[in-house]
Residue, then its C-alpha position, 0 to 999 in steps of 0.5 A: x845817798x838820797x839824802x845828799x842828792x837832797x841836800x845838794x839841791x835844796x842848797x842849791x835853791x837856798x843859794x839861787x834865790x840869797x843871790x837874787x835877794x842880794x839883788x833885789x831893792x830889797x836886798x839893797x835896803x837891807x845892805x845899807x841897814x846894816x852898813x849905815x840904818x840913818x843914810x837907810x832912813x834919810x832914803x826913804x827905806x823902812x827900817x822896822x819892816x827891813x829889820x823885820x824882814x831880814x829877821x823873816x828870810x834868817x829865821x828861814x835860812x836857818x830852819x832850813x839848815x836845822x831841818x838839813x842837819x836833822x835829816x843827815x842825822x836822822x834825829x834831833x837833839x839839844x846836845x847837837x846844838x853845841x856852843x862850840x858848833x855855833x862858834x865854829x859855824x861863826x868862825x867858818x863864815x868869817x873865815x869864808x867872808x862875811x855878808x857874801x854867798x861865796x863867802x858862806x860857800x866858801x866855809x861849807x866846802x871848809x867845815x865839809x872837808x876838815x874831818x878829812x883833813x884832822x882824820x889825815x894831820x892825826x895819822x901823819x902825825x901819829x896823834x891819837x885820834x880819841x887823845x886829848x890834842x886831837x879831839x881839839x885839832x878842829x878848833x885849833x884848825x879853826x882858830x888859826x885859820x881866823x887868826x890868819x885870815x883877820x891879819x890878811x884877808x879881813x873880809x874873808x877869802x871871798x873878799x879878798x879872792x874878790x878885791x883881787x880879780x877887781x885890782x887884776x881887771x883894774x890893771x893894777x896887778x902886773x904879771 
């Protein structure tokens, strides 16, 4: 139980620091560099310095995530970090909304509850949980979600919600 508490507190602090970084001058420089490196250079942003800072921040967050993963699993070994896990995490970030803090949170929530959803699906359909189809159900569902997201919400769930909210505030969406 204490591992859950530590994970929630550390994740909350990490989200707080990332939100502050997004709102800072350095965060704006990183986003401008990501979107258009020529424009970033024209406004006086040091491309190499900003890229190094982005690499350091992303490495620190990856290390923090790996440390929390190791704390939860009580060990670390190369099979724990498979290619399938990388593809799953990338898919969830895109589904949630790449480049946004709420998107990462949405992707994490989807991943956290995916085992329960898959267990419910196998129970309701009578699938053998150790069968070939049921063992690949996680990838099938995430792949389907990724396709649907790219078709109907290219900026992810967080981007779609933000777009809807902005349109609603502007009075474009009527009841």
